[in-house]
C-alpha positions in Angstrom: -0.1 0.1 0.1 1.3 3.4 -0.7 2.0 5.7 1.8 0.7 8.5 0.1 -2.6 9.9 -0.1 -3.1 9.1 -3.8 -1.7 7.3 -6.4 -1.7 10.6 -8.9 -2.7 13.9 -8.4 -3.7 15.9 -11.5 -3.6 19.5 -11.3 -6.1 21.3 -13.6 -9.3 20.0 -14.8 -9.2 20.9 -18.8 -8.6 18.0 -21.5 -5.6 17.0 -20.1 -6.4 16.7 -16.9 -9.6 14.8 -17.0 -8.2 12.0 -19.5 -5.5 11.8 -17.1 -7.0 11.3 -13.8 -9.9 9.0 -15.4 -6.9 6.7 -17.2 -5.4 6.3 -13.8 -8.5 5.6 -12.2 -9.2 2.9 -15.0 -6.1 1.2 -14.1 -7.2 0.8 -10.6 -5.2 3.9 -9.2 -6.7 6.5 -6.4 -7.0 9.5 -8.3 -7.4 12.9 -7.6 -8.0 16.8 -9.7 -7.2 20.1 -8.1 -9.1 22.6 -9.6 -8.8 26.2 -8.7 -12.3 27.4 -10.1 -15.6 26.4 -8.7 -16.2 24.5 -11.9 -14.3 22.0 -13.7 -13.7 21.9 -17.5 -10.7 24.3 -17.6 -10.3 26.9 -20.1 -11.5 24.4 -23.0 -15.2 24.6 -21.3 -15.5 27.8 -19.5 -13.9 30.6 -21.7 -12.0 28.7 -24.6 -12.9 25.8 -26.7 -16.3 24.9 -26.1 -17.7 28.7 -25.7 -15.7 29.8 -29.1 -17.1 27.0 -31.1 -20.5 27.1 -29.7 -20.7 31.0 -30.5 -19.9 30.3 -33.9 -22.5 28.0 -34.6 -25.1 30.3 -33.0 -23.6 33.1 -35.4 -23.9 31.0 -38.5 -27.6 29.9 -37.5 -28.7 33.5 -36.5 -26.9 35.4 -39.3 -28.2 33.0 -42.0 -25.3 33.2 -43.6 -25.0 29.3 -45.0 -27.9 29.9 -46.7 -27.4 33.3 -48.4 -26.6 31.6 -51.4 -30.3 30.3 -51.8 -32.1 32.7 -50.4 -30.1 36.2 -50.9 -27.5 38.4 -49.3 -30.2 39.9 -47.0 -31.4 36.7 -45.5 -31.3 36.5 -41.7 -32.9 34.6 -39.1 -32.9 37.3 -37.0 -32.6 41.1 -38.1 -31.0 42.5 -34.6 -28.4 40.0 -33.1 -28.0 40.8 -29.3 -24.9 39.3 -27.0 -28.2 37.6 -25.1 -28.9 35.6 -28.3 -25.6 34.7 -28.9 -24.5 33.7 -25.3 -27.5 31.9 -23.8 -26.7 28.8 -26.0 -23.1 29.1 -25.2 -24.2 28.9 -21.4 -26.5 26.0 -22.0 -23.6 23.9 -23.6 -21.2 25.0 -20.8 -23.5 23.7 -18.1 -23.9 20.4 -20.2 -20.5 19.7 -20.5 -19.7 20.5 -17.3 -22.2 18.0 -16.0 -20.6 15.5 -18.3 -17.4 16.2 -16.9 -18.7 15.8 -13.1 -20.5 12.8 -14.3 -17.6 11.0 -15.6 -15.2 12.0 -12.5 -17.7 10.6 -10.3 -18.4 7.3 -12.2 -14.6 6.6 -12.0 -14.1 7.7 -8.5 -11.8 10.6 -8.9 -12.0 13.0 -6.1 -12.0 16.7 -7.0 -10.0 18.9 -4.5 -11.5 22.3 -5.1 -8.5 25.5 -4.5 -5.1 26.8 -5.9 -2.3 23.9 -5.5 1.0 24.5 -4.5 4.0 22.4 -4.3 5.5 22.2 -1.0 8.0 19.1 -1.8 8.3 16.7 -4.9 5.6 14.7 -3.4 3.4 17.0 -1.7 0.8 20.0 -2.6 -0.9 22.4 -0.5 -4.4 23.3 -1.7 -6.2 26.0 0.2 -4.1 25.4 3.4 -4.5 21.6 3.2 -1.4 19.5 2.4 -1.9 15.9 0.3 0.3 13.7 -1.1 0.5 11.7 -4.1 3.2 9.0 -5.7 2.7 10.5 -9.3 1.6 14.2 -10.4 0.2 15.2 -13.6 0.8 19.0 -14.2 -2.4 20.3 -16.5 -2.9 23.6 -15.8 -3.2 25.2 -19.0 -2.6 28.6 -20.2 -4.1 32.0 -20.2 -3.9 35.1 -22.4 -0.8 36.9 -22.7 -1.6 40.8 -21.7 1.3 42.8 -22.5 2.3 45.3 -19.7 2.0 48.2 -22.5 -1.3 47.5 -23.1 -4.1 48.7 -20.7 -6.9 46.1 -20.5 -10.1 47.3 -19.2 -12.4 44.4 -20.3 -14.5 46.6 -22.0 -12.8 48.6 -25.0 -9.4 46.5 -24.8 -10.0 42.9 -24.2 -8.3 39.5 -24.6 -10.4 36.3 -25.3 -11.5 35.5 -22.2 -13.3 38.8 -22.4 -15.4 38.2 -25.2 -17.9 36.3 -23.0 -18.2 39.6 -21.1 -19.2 41.8 -23.9 -22.3 44.0 -22.9 -23.1 44.4 -26.5 -22.2 43.6 -29.9 -19.3 46.2 -31.4 -19.8 48.0 -34.6 -16.3 48.1 -35.3 -13.4 45.7 -34.1 -9.6 45.8 -34.5 -8.1 42.3 -33.7 -4.5 42.3 -33.1 -2.6 39.0 -34.2 -3.9 36.5 -36.9 -3.1 33.4 -35.2 -6.0 31.1 -34.7 -7.9 32.8 -31.7 -7.7 36.2 -33.4 -8.8 35.1 -36.9 -11.7 32.8 -35.4 -13.2 35.7 -33.4 -12.2 38.0 -36.5 -14.5 35.8 -38.9 -17.2 35.6 -36.1 -17.8 39.2 -35.6 -17.4 40.0 -39.2 -20.4 37.7 -39.9 -22.3 39.1 -37.3 -21.8 42.6 -39.1 -19.0 44.0 -37.1 -16.5 46.1 -39.2 -13.3 44.2 -38.7 -9.6 45.2 -38.9 -7.1 42.6 -38.4 -3.5 44.0 -37.6 -0.5 41.3 -38.0 3.1 41.6 -37.9 3.7 38.9 -40.5 3.2 38.7 -44.1 0.2 36.5 -44.1 -2.5 34.7 -41.8 -1.7 31.3 -40.4 1.6 30.9 -41.6 1.5 26.9 -40.4 -1.3 26.3 -43.1 -1.2 25.5 -47.0 -1.0 28.9 -48.7 -3.8 28.1 -51.6 -6.4 27.4 -48.2 -5.2 30.5 -46.4 -5.5 32.6 -49.8 -9.2 31.0 -50.3 -9.7 32.0 -46.0 -8.7 35.4 -46.7 -10.8 36.0 -49.8 -13.9 34.7 -47.7 -13.0 37.2 -45.0 -12.4 40.1 -47.4 -16.0 39.0 -48.6 -17.6 40.0 -45.3 -15.4 43.3 -44.9 -12.6 41.9 -42.8 -9.7 44.5 -43.5 -5.8 43.2 -43.2 -2.9 45.2 -42.1 0.0 43.1 -42.5 3.5 44.0 -41.7 2.2 46.4 -39.1 3.0 46.2 -35.2 1.0 47.7 -32.9 2.8 50.4 -30.7 0.2 51.4 -28.4 -3.7 51.1 -27.6 -5.5 53.9 -26.5 -9.2 53.8 -24.5 -11.7 56.5 -24.6 -15.0 56.7 -23.7 -16.4 57.0 -27.0 -14.0 54.3 -28.3 -10.4 52.6 -29.0 -7.6 53.8 -30.8 -5.2 51.3 -32.0 -1.7 53.1 -33.1 0.4 51.4 -35.8 4.5 51.7 -36.1 3.6 53.1 -39.7 2.0 56.0 -38.1 -1.7 54.8 -38.9 -4.4 55.2 -36.1 -7.2 52.8 -36.4 -10.5 53.6 -34.5 -12.6 51.0 -33.4 -15.3 50.2 -30.6 -13.5 47.4 -29.1 -9.8 46.1 -29.7 -9.4 42.3 -29.0 -5.9 41.7 -28.4 -4.4 38.1 -29.1 -1.0 38.0 -28.7 -0.5 34.2 -27.8 -1.0 32.6 -24.4 1.2 31.9 -21.2 1.4 29.0 -18.9 -0.6 29.0 -16.1 2.3 27.9 -13.9 3.3 31.0 -11.9 1.0 29.9 -8.6 2.7 26.5 -8.3 5.9 27.1 -6.7 8.0 24.5 -9.0 11.0 25.2 -7.7 9.6 23.3 -4.5 9.1 20.2 -6.6 12.3 20.7 -8.5 11.0 22.3 -11.3 11.0 25.4 -13.6 9.1 26.8 -16.5 10.3 28.7 -19.0 9.5 32.3 -19.7 6.2 31.9 -21.5 5.3 29.6 -18.0 5.7 26.3 -20.4 7.3 23.0 -18.9 9.3 20.8 -20.9 8.6 17.2 -21.2 10.1 14.1 -22.9 8.1 12.2 -25.2 6.7 10.3 -22.4 5.3 13.6 -20.9 7.6 13.1 -18.0 9.5 16.0 -16.7 13.0 16.2 -15.4 11.6 14.9 -12.1 10.9 11.7 -13.0 7.6 11.0 -11.1 6.1 14.3 -12.3 4.5 14.6 -15.8 2.7 17.5 -17.6 0.4 17.6 -20.7 -1.7 19.8 -22.4 -1.5 23.3 -23.4 0.8 23.8 -20.7 3.8 22.0 -22.4 3.3 24.1 -25.8 2.6 22.9 -29.3 0.5 22.2 -30.6 -1.8 23.2 -28.0 -5.2 22.2 -29.4 -8.0 20.2 -27.0 -7.7 17.2 -28.8 -4.2 16.6 -28.3 -4.3 17.6 -24.9 -6.9 15.1 -24.3 -4.7 12.4 -25.3 -1.4 13.6 -23.8 -3.3 13.4 -20.4 -4.2 9.8 -21.2 -0.8 9.1 -22.3 0.8 10.7 -19.3 -0.9 8.5 -17.1 -0.2 5.3 -19.0 3.5 6.1 -18.9 3.4 7.1 -15.2 1.8 3.6 -14.3 4.0 1.2 -16.6 1.7 1.1 -19.8 4.7 2.5 -21.9 3.3 0.9 -25.2 0.7 3.6 -25.2 1.7 6.3 -27.5 0.0 8.9 -30.1 0.2 8.6 -33.9 1.9 11.2 -35.4 -1.0 12.4 -37.9 -2.2 14.7 -35.8 -5.3 16.8 -37.2 -5.5 20.3 -37.0 -9.1 22.2 -36.9 -9.2 26.2 -37.1 -13.0 26.8 -36.8 -13.2 30.1 -39.0 -15.9 30.7 -41.4 -15.5 28.9 -43.3 -13.6 26.4 -41.4 -10.2 24.8 -42.3 -8.7 21.5 -41.2 -5.4 19.5 -42.6 -3.5 16.6 -41.8 0.1 15.9 -43.0 2.2 18.2 -45.1 1.6 21.3 -46.6 2.9 22.1 -50.2 5.2 24.5 -48.9 6.8 21.8 -46.6 7.0 19.2 -49.3 8.7 21.9 -51.3 11.4 23.0 -48.9 12.3 19.2 -48.3 12.6 18.5 -52.2 9.8 15.8 -52.0 7.9 15.7 -55.4 4.0 15.7 -55.4 1.2 15.8 -57.2 -2.0 17.5 -56.4 -5.4 16.4 -56.5 -8.4 19.0 -55.9 -12.2 19.0 -55.5 -14.4 21.8 -55.3 -17.3 22.0 -53.3 -18.9 23.4 -55.9 -18.5 20.5 -58.2 -20.4 18.5 -55.6 -24.2 18.1 -55.1 -24.1 18.1 -51.7 -21.9 21.5 -51.7 -25.1 23.1 -54.1 -27.4 21.5 -51.5 -25.7 23.1 -48.6 -24.8 26.3 -50.3 -21.1 26.3 -50.3 -19.5 27.1 -53.4 -16.2 28.0 -52.4 -15.3 24.9 -50.0 -12.6 22.5 -51.4 -10.6 19.6 -50.6 -7.1 19.0 -51.6 -4.9 15.9 -51.5 -1.1 15.8 -51.9 0.0 12.4 -53.4 3.4 10.8 -53.6 3.7 10.1 -57.3 5.6 6.8 -56.9 4.0 5.5 -53.6 0.8 6.8 -54.4 0.5 7.3 -50.9 -1.2 10.5 -49.6 1.4 13.1 -48.1 -1.0 15.5 -46.9 -4.8 16.3 -46.9 -6.2 20.0 -46.8 -9.6 21.0 -46.1 -11.4 24.3 -46.4 -15.3 24.9 -46.3 -18.3 23.2 -44.6 -17.9 20.3 -42.5 -14.0 20.4 -43.2 -12.8 19.5 -39.5 -15.2 16.6 -40.0 -14.3 15.3 -43.1 -10.4 15.4 -42.7 -10.5 12.5 -40.5 -11.2 10.2 -43.6 -7.8 11.2 -45.2 -6.1 11.0 -41.4 -7.2 7.3 -41.5 -6.2 6.7 -45.1 -2.9 7.9 -44.4 -2.4 6.3 -40.9 -3.3 2.7 -42.3 -1.0 3.3 -45.3 -3.4 3.6 -48.0 -2.9 4.6 -51.1 -4.9 7.0 -53.8 -6.1 4.2 -55.4 -8.2 3.2 -52.3 -10.1 6.4 -52.8 -10.3 6.3 -56.2 -12.0 2.7 -55.9 -14.1 3.5 -52.5 -18.1 4.0 -52.9 -18.9 7.1 -50.8 -22.7 8.2 -49.9 -24.2 10.5 -52.4 -24.8 13.5 -52.0 -22.0 14.0 -49.2 -19.1 16.4 -48.9 -17.1 12.9 -48.4 -17.6 12.2 -52.1 -14.7 14.8 -52.4 -12.2 12.6 -51.5 -12.8 10.5 -54.6 -13.3 13.6 -56.9 -10.0 14.6 -55.4 -8.5 11.1 -55.7 -9.3 11.3 -59.6 -7.7 14.3 -60.5 -4.5 13.3 -59.1 -4.5 10.0 -60.6 -5.6 11.4 -63.9 -2.9 13.6 -63.7 -0.5 11.2 -62.7 -1.4 9.1 -65.7 -1.3 12.2 -68.1 2.2 12.5 -67.0 3.1 8.6 -67.5 1.9 9.2 -71.2 4.3 12.0 -71.7 7.3 10.4 -70.2 6.8 7.2 -71.9 6.5 9.3 -75.1 9.4 11.2 -74.6 11.4 8.0 -73.7 10.5 6.4 -77.1 11.7 9.3 -79.3 
């Protein structure tokens, strides 16, 4: 019998923390979660992933955006949309998710301790005055928005992403500082609501890790909803006035708006843990370094989720938490497949898995491209999405898929077909010969596969003629 109160203590109840604690419980271990908030779920459920994605669905529904190609650009479900219209649905979903998580933790006999956790020593934490011990730990405290000292946030005119849910009314104009995932997702949502959005980005493009053709399609779609972009610009100051906000750029430009959403990245929530008492330290962004088993340099302490950095996705965090618990208790055969899908919930949405054209070109890896456009699909016409596309990158020799890139309705869903084919070593011929339900967006895989195969055949014919000559 262990001399400690618990076999595993998880600090943080977000996606990584939940899965770590439940996995330990499934292995017959005594597990506890420490959560400093009054409710479980972490940033994912309470201020981040779930609220933002629910808000997105409310925006698409209430604005009638998805149906305007059929019913005209003036079509709306409701003419005057208020924050109450948007956020009541968000609160319902948040509460349901909290109930589901609480039920899962209860059914698996995971103890939940409420309060701020501080390490006393490598095996002891103090939670609001109470000390408790564990054989193993998983740190899954997540992140919070970075708030530069030079910006005077007032949570009304100048806000970060957590402040979105606190808005009292929809702004007529908004400046979004930073064109990363969070910034561009909210830019798309507010533009769909009719807010005049200006995105300021110090780089020269949106989402530099994504395929350039997909990003170009997104940028075109956002410009159609009125989004203005100012690339290669740096914000030097943000000034709040009673009548609005002024964003000052290093070029001398001054941009007036009702609200400024400052999206400058995220900071690991580790500063209150007294990591030094456990023999650990975080980097300057509050992140904790781990090995491939999610173990820190202190062998019985693991970390998972956003607090360890890239890729900082809810989906990967869940798996990291589960694997951390597996490794902590000797299940070393557990591992994550290297093919991780990325989903970006802009309007329209983006999703991809595998390599981009830019990455393959930089690595001197030859490839062929197969494309299916939603406007060519019956389902694309039915749902009114004429801009969506599916793009496949194929190895000309092995016929294996090297990358799958989706833009448009259902992108974050249909990407998993390509992910599965790639993960199982399937070739483009599988997609050519497969039968997909009709009419569906998934049929795009067959169309794109045929496009790639026809290009490869054409190349083979040309090469054969050249050799003969």
